[in-house]
N, C-alpha and C positions, 0 to 999 in steps of 0.2 A: 747278366741282365737279360731277362726273357720278355722284354716289352714293358711298357709303362701301364700302371693301373690307373684308370680314370675314375675318380670318385663321382658318385651320383649327384653330389651337391656342388660340383665344380662350376665356376662361373661360365655362362654360355660363351662369353668372349674368348675364353681359353679352350673350352670344350671343342669347338669346331676346328680349331687349329690341330688339336690332338687327334680329333677324328680323321682329318685329312692325312696326317702323318702316319697314324696307325693303319689307315687304309692302304697307303703306299707300301708300308712295310709288309702287310699281309699279302698284297698282290705280288710284290717282288719275290717274297719267300715262297709263296705257292707256285710261282712260275719256276723258280730254281729247283724246287723239290721235284717238279715234273721232268726237269732235265736229268740226264744220266751222266755220271762220271764214268768215262770209258778209260780203262787201263790197257796199256800196250806193252808188249815185250818184243823188241826188234821188229816193230811194225805190225805185229800180229795181236789182235785183241785177245785178252785173257781176263779171267775172273778169279782172282785170288784174294789175299788178305786185304790189300788196299781197296779193291773194288767193294768188298763188303764194308770196309771202314767208312768209305765216303758215301755209299748209297743206302746202307741199312743201319749199322750200329757203330757210331763213332766211339762210344764208351758204354759202360755197363748200365749207366743211369739215363741215357738219352738215346732215342732213335734219331735217324738222320733228319727228319722233319723238325723236331724240337731243336736239334743242334744248329741247323742252318738258320732257323728262325732267330736264335740267339745271336748268331754271327751277324745277320743283317741288322738286327736291332742295335747292336753295339756300333756297327758302322754308321748308322743313321744318327744315333744320339750322341756318340762320343767321337765320331769321325774316324775311328780306328778300332781294330779288334785284334786281340792276341790269342793265338791258339797254341797250347803247349802239348807235347806228347809225353805221356807217362805210362809206362808199362804197355807200350804198343797201343795206347788208346789216345784219343784226341779230346781235349777239354778246352772250353772257352774261359778265359780269365775274366772275372768280374771287375778287377782293378789291378793296376801294376804301376811300377815306376820304371821309366825308360831313360837310360843314360846314353846319349848319342856321342859317337866318336868319329874321327876321320880316317886314321890309319889303322884302327883296331875295330874289332866287332863291337856293335852296340851291346849293352848289358841290360837285362830285365830282372828286376828284383822286387821283393814284397808282392809277389804274384798271389792273388787271392782267387781260388777256384771253389765255387759253391760254398762260400763263406769260410773256407779253410785257407789260412796263409801258408804257402809253401816256403820251406827254408832254402830251397835251391836257388842259385843264381843261374840264369839262362843266358847263353850267348845268342847272337843273331842267328847263327847257323842251327841252333837247337829249336827254334820256334817258327811258327808261321805268323807273320805280322802283316796285317792288312790295313791300308790307309785309303780312305775313299777319295778325299780331295785335299788340296792344300788349305782350303778354307772350310771351316765347319759349317755344313749346310744348315744344321739345326740352329746355329746362332744367327745365320743370315735370315732364316725364316722368322726367328723370334723378332729380329729388328724390323723386318718388313711388316710383320703382323701387328706391331705396336700401334701403328696408325689405324689399321683395319679393325682392330679390336675396339677402338674408340668409335669408329664409324658404325660398327655392328651394334655397339651399346646404344648409340644415338638412334639408330633405325628401330631397334626393339623398343626403346622408350617411347619413340614417336608413334609406333604401332599401338602400344598399350594406351598411350594418351588419347589417340584419335578414336579408339574403339572402346574406351572405358566409359562408364556411366557417370554422368555429372548432373548435379541438380542444385536447387536452391531450397533451403529449409526456411519457411516463413514461421515466425514465432509471434504470437499475439502478446504484446507487452514486452517485458524484458526477460532474458534468459536467467534462470535461477543461479544464484552465486553462492548459496550455502544451504546446509540442512539436507533433509531427505530429498527435496526437489532437485537439488544440485546433483545428488548421487544418481537419481533416476535419469536426469538429463545426460550425465556422463556415460551411463550404461547404454542409453539410446544411441549416442554418437559413436562410442568406441566399440560396441559389441553388436547391437541390433542392426544398425545401418551397415556394418561390415558384412554381416551374414547376408543381409538383403542384397547388397551390391555384388557379392561374390557368387551367389546362388544362381543357377540357371532359371529356376522358377521359384518365386517367393512372394509372400504377402507380409507387409509391414503395418501392424496396427498403430495408428496415431490418434491421440486425443484431439479435441477441438482446438487445443492450444497450438498445435503444429500442423503445417501443411507443406508437403514435399513436392516440388515440381522438377521433373527431369528436363534439363536444358538441351540435351542432344538426342532426344528421343527420335526426332524426325530429321536428324542431320544427314546431309548428303556428302559429307567429307570423310565418312568412315573409310579406312584403308584396309586392304587385304594384306596378306603376308608376303606379297611379291617383292616389295622393297627389301625386306629382311632376307628373303631367299636370294635375291640378286647379289647381296653382299657375301652371303655364305658361298655362293657359286664362285665369286671372285677369289675367296680364300682357298677353296679347293683347287681352282685353276693355278694359282701361283705356287702352292705347295706341290701340286702334281708336276708343274714345269721344273721345279727345283730338282726333282728326282727323275725327270724324263719319263714320267708315267703319263700316258694320255688321260686327260681329265675325264673323257667319256667313259673310260674303263671304270673309274671310281664311281661315277654317277650312274653307271649301268646303261649308258646309251648303246643301242644296238645298230644305229646307223654308222656305216663305214667301219664295222668291227674288224674286218680283215685288214684294212689299212692301218687301223689303230694297233692291231696286234703286231704287224710288221714293224712299225715305228717303235713299239715297246721293246721288241726283241733287239732291234738294231741299236737303239740309243740308251737303253737301260740295262737289259739283261745281259747282252753279249759283253759289254765292258766289264760288268761285275764278274761274269764267268771267266773272262780273260785275266782279271786281277787275281782271282782265287787260284786258277790253274797255274798261272805263271809262278806264283809264290810257292805252291805245292811242288812244282817241277824243280825249281832251283834249290829247295830245301830238302825234299824227300827223295829226289831222284838224282839231281846233280847234272853237271855239264856233260860228262862222258856218256851217261845213260841216255840223256836227252838226244845227243847227237847220234847215238846208236838206235834212236827211235824207241826207247823205253821211257814212257812218260804217261801222263794222264791228261785227258781233255774232256770238256763238258759238251755234250750234244744237246744244244738248246732247241733244235728243230722238233724235238719230241713235245715241246710245249704247245705247239700248234695243234688244234683239233681239226684235222683235214678230212674232208669227205672222201670215202674210199673210191668213189667214182672219179674224183679228181686226181687222187694220188696214183691210181692205176695207170693213167696216161704217162705220168712221170716215171713210174716203175718200168713200164714197157720200153720207154725211150732209153733209160739208163741201162737196161738189160741189153738192148739191141746194139748199143755202141760200146759194150764191154766194160762199162764202169761198175755195174753191179752184177753179182752172181745171183742165183736163185735164193741162196741163204740171205744175201744182203737185202733182197726185196722182201723176203719174209719178215726180217727184222724191221724193215721200213713200215710194214703193215702192223707191227706190234706182235708178231707171232714168233714162236721159237724156231730157230734154224734146224734144218734136217741133219746137218753135220755129216753128210755123205760126200765122197770124193767128187761125184758128178755134180752135186749141188753147190760145190765151192768153185767150180770152173767158170771162166768168163768166156762169153761168146760175142762174135761180131758178125753182123749180116754182110753178105757179099757187097751190098751197095756201099759199105764203108771200108772195103778192103783197100790196101795200098795200091798206088798206081804202078808200083814195081812188081805186082803180082803178074806172073806170065800168063795166067789164065785170062786176065782182062785184056792183054795185048794180042792174044792168039798165038803166042810163041813161048819158047823156053827162056831161061835166064840170058842166053846169048842172042836172043832175038830170032832164033831159028823157028820157022813156022812148023807147027805140029801137023803131022800127016793125018 
């Protein structure tokens, strides 16, 4: 499942909910794609097969962006996602049957990948199984949206009614009830008036028998679209809240964008990143490797678009206290490391040296004063 297709003739009451959900999926996925899966062996960063698998090409038919888009879409719409590994490649299952056990591994069967049903039975240890929540967020949104869709429909109908053209047709004598005159009258009412009322500018020729008077031509109760917009904003707000995505990010608000980004990373992206990496580590690396610091983690700080003048202060501080090397700071700035012996070293300024340092006390280790 690579996202839902929204038909152009879908009802507006449903369209805005799907718009909000698709916007959340797009924002979450785009953020995750900007993050980098970092792979480590015994605490040292390395770039081998798994790094390429997670960041560039999970399988021969998808790049990493398409793959993780499908993962997030499945998590949102189905509340779960199954990833199977075949021939050292990762594939997202379109559908599957999940048999749960207590003392034995769960079993996955009838797994469908890209429309093809796999014959294999997969044990829990053979797959990467992700579950977003105990409750299906999509179903919760559908239930909450039920009343809002009615409210939106009423608001839109009220808007059309208030701003529509209304009038009274005066007929001298009686309206024709048969013959050619009846046919002309029906054509006037069903076609000519329809074209006249729907057109931006139009002229309607009428005989002396008919006189049309617009009743709301000078009406002061015409409404603008703000009432409808307010309901749509409410829909976006509660869908965004369900996914912990700041509503301002969906609406394109630039006010407080830094704070919105921080909240987005903390409450939305980081939990999903933790969910994905925890499952990968326990299934593809295992307990012994993880304890030996051979694992994968996701660097979500790369998502933030930080001004270089601001990040330079942080880079300088991290370098002075020995946290970062020159190579670390280069990668922090999005540049390639030098990979030299001296560029990998860590330094600490004298102001941060230990109080046990004899140079700071004016003596040697035994407290003897230097001559």
